[in-house]
Backbone as CSV, one residue per row, in Angstrom:
resi,resn,N_x,N_y,N_z,CA_x,CA_y,CA_z,C_x,C_y,C_z
1,UNK,0.833,-1.186,0.000,0.000,0.000,0.000,0.882,1.257,0.000
2,UNK,1.960,1.225,0.783,2.862,2.378,0.842,3.500,2.646,-0.520
3,UNK,3.882,1.579,-1.212,4.485,1.750,-2.540,3.505,2.426,-3.491
4,UNK,2.244,2.069,-3.406,1.219,2.674,-4.256,1.043,4.154,-3.937
5,UNK,1.012,4.487,-2.661,0.867,5.888,-2.249,2.083,6.693,-2.703
6,UNK,3.273,6.153,-2.490,4.510,6.852,-2.902,4.505,7.055,-4.417
7,UNK,4.144,6.021,-5.169,4.106,6.133,-6.625,3.119,7.215,-7.060
8,UNK,1.947,7.237,-6.451,0.953,8.254,-6.792,1.415,9.664,-6.469
9,UNK,2.028,9.831,-5.296,2.515,11.165,-4.900,3.655,11.628,-5.793
10,UNK,4.590,10.726,-6.085,5.704,11.087,-6.969,5.210,11.462,-8.358
11,UNK,4.288,10.672,-8.890,3.750,10.951,-10.227,3.037,12.299,-10.253
12,UNK,2.247,12.582,-9.221,1.522,13.859,-9.179,2.476,15.039,-9.032
13,UNK,3.499,14.879,-8.195,4.435,15.985,-7.958,5.336,16.243,-9.160
14,UNK,5.743,15.189,-9.846,6.712,15.348,-10.932,6.078,15.480,-12.313
15,UNK,4.781,15.274,-12.412,4.122,15.339,-13.715,4.356,16.671,-14.438
16,UNK,4.221,17.824,-13.774,4.467,19.080,-14.498,5.880,19.164,-15.075
17,UNK,6.854,18.655,-14.329,8.241,18.661,-14.819,8.368,17.751,-16.036
18,UNK,7.779,16.549,-15.964,7.838,15.609,-17.073,7.168,16.186,-18.319
19,UNK,6.065,16.873,-18.138,5.343,17.450,-19.277,6.194,18.505,-19.972
20,UNK,6.832,19.379,-19.196,7.672,20.434,-19.776,8.855,19.827,-20.516
21,UNK,9.526,18.876,-19.900,10.693,18.247,-20.525,10.276,17.488,-21.779
22,UNK,9.177,16.745,-21.708,8.710,15.980,-22.862,8.315,16.910,-24.008
23,UNK,7.661,18.011,-23.701,7.269,18.965,-24.742,8.498,19.578,-25.391
24,UNK,9.519,19.810,-24.613,10.752,20.389,-25.138,11.473,19.395,-26.045
25,UNK,11.438,18.112,-25.700,12.161,17.098,-26.465,11.392,16.591,-27.685
26,UNK,10.078,16.816,-27.734,9.285,16.330,-28.856,8.805,14.911,-28.616
27,UNK,8.249,14.297,-29.668,7.621,12.985,-29.501,8.604,11.920,-29.067
28,UNK,9.832,11.961,-29.575,10.833,10.961,-29.162,11.125,11.109,-27.672
29,UNK,11.166,12.358,-27.208,11.384,12.609,-25.786,10.225,12.120,-24.944
30,UNK,9.032,12.229,-25.483,7.855,11.747,-24.747,7.949,10.239,-24.558
31,UNK,8.247,9.518,-25.627,8.330,8.060,-25.542,9.467,7.637,-24.623
32,UNK,10.665,8.164,-24.883,11.823,7.783,-24.068,11.645,8.258,-22.624
33,UNK,11.180,9.475,-22.463,10.987,10.012,-21.119,9.952,9.244,-20.334
34,UNK,8.878,8.845,-21.001,7.837,8.091,-20.323,8.374,6.743,-19.868
35,UNK,9.113,6.076,-20.752,9.664,4.763,-20.394,10.608,4.867,-19.202
36,UNK,11.507,5.830,-19.246,12.480,5.996,-18.164,11.802,6.483,-16.893
37,UNK,10.915,7.456,-17.026,10.258,8.033,-15.848,9.404,6.997,-15.130
38,UNK,8.624,6.221,-15.864,7.798,5.200,-15.225,8.665,4.204,-14.467
39,UNK,9.719,3.741,-15.102,10.618,2.801,-14.434,11.246,3.399,-13.194
40,UNK,11.669,4.649,-13.287,12.305,5.321,-12.146,11.314,5.522,-11.001
41,UNK,10.102,5.929,-11.320,9.100,6.134,-10.283,8.763,4.824,-9.579
42,UNK,8.592,3.759,-10.347,8.298,2.456,-9.744,9.485,1.995,-8.902
43,UNK,10.704,2.223,-9.390,11.901,1.824,-8.633,11.947,2.529,-7.272
44,UNK,11.725,3.835,-7.267,11.749,4.599,-6.013,10.629,4.141,-5.087
45,UNK,9.432,3.970,-5.639,8.287,3.560,-4.816,8.524,2.196,-4.179
46,UNK,9.064,1.264,-4.933,9.329,-0.067,-4.389,10.502,-0.051,-3.413
47,UNK,11.489,0.792,-3.679,12.674,0.842,-2.815,12.354,1.412,-1.429
48,UNK,11.425,2.353,-1.335,11.118,2.959,-0.034,10.069,2.178,0.751
49,UNK,9.379,1.269,0.082,8.340,0.488,0.767,8.993,-0.624,1.588
50,UNK,8.659,-0.699,2.874,9.247,-1.759,3.702,8.725,-3.135,3.293
51,UNK,9.604,-4.117,3.330,9.220,-5.480,3.007,9.275,-5.800,1.525
52,UNK,9.653,-4.823,0.709,9.774,-5.060,-0.737,11.223,-4.822,-1.121
53,UNK,11.818,-5.777,-1.801,13.195,-5.583,-2.250,13.220,-5.504,-3.765
54,UNK,14.036,-4.618,-4.250,14.188,-4.421,-5.688,15.633,-4.735,-6.023
55,UNK,15.835,-5.712,-6.897,17.198,-6.124,-7.237,17.893,-5.153,-8.169
56,UNK,17.142,-4.409,-8.934,17.781,-3.471,-9.863,16.776,-2.703,-10.678
57,UNK,17.330,-1.832,-11.479,16.544,-0.950,-12.321,15.635,-1.738,-13.253
58,UNK,16.141,-2.781,-13.880,15.368,-3.514,-14.871,14.160,-4.206,-14.252
59,UNK,14.296,-4.656,-13.009,13.137,-5.260,-12.344,12.006,-4.237,-12.205
60,UNK,12.371,-3.030,-11.811,11.368,-1.968,-11.672,10.802,-1.576,-13.037
61,UNK,11.664,-1.535,-14.036,11.229,-1.195,-15.390,10.184,-2.195,-15.868
62,UNK,10.467,-3.491,-15.728,9.522,-4.508,-16.180,8.289,-4.546,-15.286
63,UNK,8.439,-4.219,-14.027,7.266,-4.129,-13.143,6.345,-2.999,-13.607
64,UNK,6.928,-1.868,-14.044,6.102,-0.754,-14.524,5.366,-1.148,-15.802
65,UNK,6.005,-1.906,-16.674,5.340,-2.374,-17.885,4.227,-3.356,-17.545
66,UNK,4.502,-4.263,-16.628,3.468,-5.225,-16.204,2.264,-4.492,-15.635
67,UNK,2.535,-3.488,-14.808,1.476,-2.682,-14.215,0.666,-1.974,-15.306
68,UNK,1.368,-1.378,-16.274,0.683,-0.657,-17.355,-0.200,-1.595,-18.175
69,UNK,0.295,-2.784,-18.453,-0.487,-3.752,-19.230,-1.715,-4.202,-18.444
70,UNK,-1.535,-4.491,-17.157,-2.663,-4.925,-16.332,-3.724,-3.834,-16.215
71,UNK,-3.291,-2.597,-15.959,-4.243,-1.492,-15.817,-4.959,-1.222,-17.140
72,UNK,-4.226,-1.242,-18.239,-4.849,-1.013,-19.546,-5.861,-2.097,-19.868
73,UNK,-5.509,-3.344,-19.587,-6.424,-4.458,-19.843,-7.672,-4.347,-18.977
74,UNK,-7.481,-4.073,-17.697,-8.624,-3.930,-16.793,-9.501,-2.757,-17.222
75,UNK,-8.893,-1.640,-17.603,-9.668,-0.474,-18.054,-10.461,-0.802,-19.307
76,UNK,-9.848,-1.558,-20.202,-10.544,-1.921,-21.428,-11.771,-2.760,-21.110
77,UNK,-11.632,-3.753,-20.226,-12.774,-4.600,-19.881,-13.878,-3.797,-19.192
78,UNK,-13.494,-2.832,-18.379,-14.487,-2.051,-17.647,-15.189,-1.044,-18.551
79,UNK,-14.450,-0.459,-19.504,-15.017,0.629,-20.309,-15.283,0.252,-21.752
80,UNK,-15.076,-0.990,-22.159,-15.273,-1.386,-23.559,-16.689,-1.055,-24.009
81,UNK,-16.783,-0.330,-25.106,-18.088,0.020,-25.654,-18.799,1.140,-24.925
82,UNK,-18.126,1.782,-23.968,-18.760,2.846,-23.188,-18.112,4.181,-23.532
83,UNK,-18.728,4.915,-24.456,-18.195,6.222,-24.833,-18.221,7.197,-23.663
84,UNK,-19.143,6.998,-22.739,-19.264,7.890,-21.588,-18.008,7.909,-20.740
85,UNK,-17.325,6.774,-20.625,-16.091,6.714,-19.840,-14.996,7.559,-20.487
86,UNK,-14.910,7.508,-21.811,-13.908,8.306,-22.520,-14.218,9.787,-22.366
87,UNK,-15.482,10.155,-22.554,-15.883,11.556,-22.426,-15.627,12.055,-21.004
88,UNK,-15.967,11.256,-20.005,-15.744,11.648,-18.608,-14.260,11.856,-18.342
89,UNK,-13.412,10.981,-18.874,-11.965,11.139,-18.687,-11.470,12.412,-19.355
90,UNK,-11.921,12.675,-20.577,-11.498,13.887,-21.279,-11.948,15.141,-20.541
91,UNK,-13.176,15.131,-20.056,-13.667,16.294,-19.317,-12.874,16.499,-18.031
92,UNK,-12.585,15.405,-17.335,-11.829,15.496,-16.082,-10.412,16.002,-16.337
93,UNK,-9.778,15.517,-17.387,-8.375,15.874,-17.625,-8.214,17.247,-18.260
94,UNK,-9.274,17.811,-18.832,-9.138,19.119,-19.472,-9.863,20.233,-18.729
95,UNK,-10.538,19.889,-17.643,-11.282,20.897,-16.889,-10.311,21.869,-16.224
96,UNK,-10.611,23.125,-16.335,-9.779,24.148,-15.693,-10.162,24.282,-14.226
97,UNK,-9.205,24.683,-13.408,-9.481,24.898,-11.989,-10.466,26.050,-11.813
98,UNK,-10.320,27.093,-12.619,-11.194,28.246,-12.545,-11.696,28.546,-13.956
99,UNK,-12.909,28.130,-14.291,-13.381,28.315,-15.655,-13.499,29.771,-16.083
100,UNK,-13.566,30.700,-15.140,-13.667,32.114,-15.503,-12.326,32.662,-15.990
101,UNK,-11.250,31.970,-15.659,-9.921,32.419,-16.081,-9.846,32.418,-17.597
102,UNK,-9.318,33.477,-18.164,-9.153,33.547,-19.594,-10.342,34.129,-20.329
103,UNK,-11.436,34.415,-19.649,-12.581,35.016,-20.326,-12.258,36.470,-20.635
104,UNK,-12.738,36.902,-21.771,-12.458,38.262,-22.201,-13.650,38.793,-22.986
105,UNK,-13.746,40.074,-23.093,-14.810,40.689,-23.882,-14.446,40.714,-25.366
106,UNK,-13.199,40.412,-25.678,-12.747,40.414,-27.071,-13.372,39.244,-27.817
107,UNK,-13.814,39.476,-29.043,-14.379,38.365,-29.815,-13.286,37.371,-30.194
108,UNK,-13.681,36.142,-30.384,-12.738,35.103,-30.766,-13.364,34.200,-31.807
109,UNK,-12.708,33.096,-32.063,-13.177,32.162,-33.074,-13.199,30.766,-32.471
110,UNK,-14.295,30.062,-32.700,-14.396,28.651,-32.342,-14.582,27.908,-33.649
111,UNK,-13.652,27.021,-33.986,-13.753,26.240,-35.209,-14.099,24.814,-34.809
112,UNK,-15.203,24.326,-35.371,-15.636,22.965,-35.104,-15.691,22.240,-36.431
113,UNK,-14.968,21.131,-36.516,-14.994,20.339,-37.736,-15.555,18.973,-37.403
114,UNK,-16.648,18.621,-38.057,-17.234,17.301,-37.901,-17.235,16.680,-39.293
115,UNK,-16.467,15.615,-39.464,-16.353,14.995,-40.780,-17.722,14.667,-41.358
116,UNK,-17.943,15.127,-42.588,-19.167,14.794,-43.299,-20.377,15.632,-42.933
117,UNK,-20.237,16.600,-42.046,-21.374,17.427,-41.647,-21.336,18.736,-42.435
118,UNK,-22.287,18.905,-43.335,-22.354,20.128,-44.136,-22.971,21.246,-43.308
119,UNK,-22.763,22.471,-43.759,-23.316,23.630,-43.047,-24.849,23.581,-42.992
120,UNK,-25.545,23.266,-44.099,-27.013,23.197,-44.011,-27.485,22.125,-43.023
121,UNK,-26.817,20.987,-43.013,-27.195,19.927,-42.075,-26.899,20.351,-40.631
122,UNK,-25.805,21.072,-40.428,-25.487,21.574,-39.085,-26.564,22.551,-38.619
123,UNK,-27.008,23.435,-39.518,-28.069,24.387,-39.157,-29.350,23.657,-38.743
124,UNK,-29.711,22.621,-39.514,-30.908,21.857,-39.178,-30.753,21.154,-37.832
125,UNK,-29.570,20.604,-37.578,-29.333,19.907,-36.309,-29.381,20.888,-35.140
126,UNK,-28.870,22.090,-35.346,-28.907,23.116,-34.291,-30.346,23.531,-34.027
127,UNK,-31.115,23.757,-35.089,-32.518,24.152,-34.927,-33.337,23.056,-34.247
128,UNK,-33.010,21.800,-34.535,-33.737,20.681,-33.946,-33.286,20.403,-32.514
129,UNK,-32.193,21.030,-32.089,-31.696,20.806,-30.739,-30.810,19.577,-30.614
130,UNK,-30.368,19.017,-31.736,-29.511,17.833,-31.710,-28.063,18.162,-31.347
131,UNK,-27.707,19.414,-31.410,-26.383,19.881,-30.971,-26.641,20.894,-29.857
132,UNK,-26.923,20.413,-28.646,-27.428,21.294,-27.592,-26.483,22.423,-27.204
133,UNK,-25.208,22.170,-27.138,-24.287,23.239,-26.741,-24.231,24.322,-27.810
134,UNK,-24.089,23.918,-29.070,-24.077,24.909,-30.156,-25.412,25.647,-30.222
135,UNK,-26.507,24.924,-30.044,-27.832,25.561,-30.046,-27.915,26.633,-28.973
136,UNK,-27.451,26.308,-27.773,-27.498,27.256,-26.655,-26.630,28.480,-26.960
137,UNK,-25.427,28.265,-27.502,-24.539,29.385,-27.814,-25.179,30.317,-28.837
138,UNK,-25.754,29.752,-29.874,-26.323,30.565,-30.944,-27.591,31.268,-30.463
139,UNK,-28.476,30.558,-29.729,-29.693,31.186,-29.199,-29.371,32.329,-28.247
140,UNK,-28.292,32.187,-27.459,-27.956,33.240,-26.495,-27.357,34.470,-27.174
141,UNK,-26.914,34.313,-28.415,-26.297,35.425,-29.116,-24.809,35.556,-28.859
142,UNK,-24.248,34.668,-28.065,-22.812,34.755,-27.775,-21.967,34.250,-28.938
143,UNK,-22.579,33.446,-29.825,-21.867,32.893,-30.966,-22.731,33.015,-32.216
144,UNK,-22.071,32.982,-33.359,-22.757,33.034,-34.649,-22.238,31.876,-35.487
145,UNK,-23.135,31.178,-36.156,-22.724,30.102,-37.044,-22.397,30.696,-38.399
146,UNK,-21.160,30.522,-38.837,-20.737,31.042,-40.133,-20.113,29.902,-40.927
147,UNK,-20.549,29.756,-42.152,-20.001,28.713,-43.012,-18.582,29.099,-43.409
148,UNK,-17.726,28.125,-43.501,-16.323,28.384,-43.798,-15.787,27.288,-44.698
149,UNK,-15.089,27.655,-45.751,-14.483,26.680,-46.658,-12.979,26.679,-46.414
150,UNK,-12.469,25.562,-45.983,-11.049,25.464,-45.630,-10.160,25.261,-46.843
151,UNK,-10.767,24.954,-47.989,-10.004,24.672,-49.207,-9.122,23.434,-49.048
152,UNK,-9.464,22.590,-48.095,-8.777,21.317,-47.892,-9.819,20.226,-47.935
153,UNK,-9.408,19.006,-48.267,-10.387,17.911,-48.201,-10.905,17.752,-46.784
154,UNK,-12.168,17.428,-46.648,-12.784,17.293,-45.311,-12.525,15.895,-44.764
155,UNK,-11.257,15.598,-44.561,-10.891,14.311,-43.965,-10.046,14.590,-42.737
156,UNK,-10.142,13.724,-41.795,-9.421,13.919,-40.536,-7.920,14.059,-40.759
157,UNK,-7.255,13.200,-41.544,-5.807,13.365,-41.721,-5.426,14.709,-42.321
158,UNK,-6.227,15.200,-43.278,-5.904,16.493,-43.894,-6.121,17.625,-42.918
159,UNK,-7.096,17.500,-42.048,-7.403,18.580,-41.115,-6.392,18.619,-40.004
């Protein structure tokens, strides 16, 4: 239990540092940094926990991989076919501490791209209430729906 608590605290405390370093190094840094960081965190957590002995770095490295595989597998079984779990995770991970932060009176732009959704069909969906957030924004007058041609194919890879 202590190893789990230590691992959680270390991950939470060092995550901002890892994010900055990984962003600076690019995608290769993210992959390499994640592999090394996970192994190092597991090594420290296991080393400080009483009654657990760690023979070396590689044992902790493979333990972190085993843990990742087990957690991913368990998560898949629990959330398979449940879009709500993905949406809840995205909302939780992107929610701001203070949603009022960053609000301004200056106008801005919100670009929404939905593959295969034409502007006339979007208007009909908004009027029918099938896009509730967009409907609310447009009805309140805070946003305006404007058709836009990107001059690119409307495919996810191109966008």
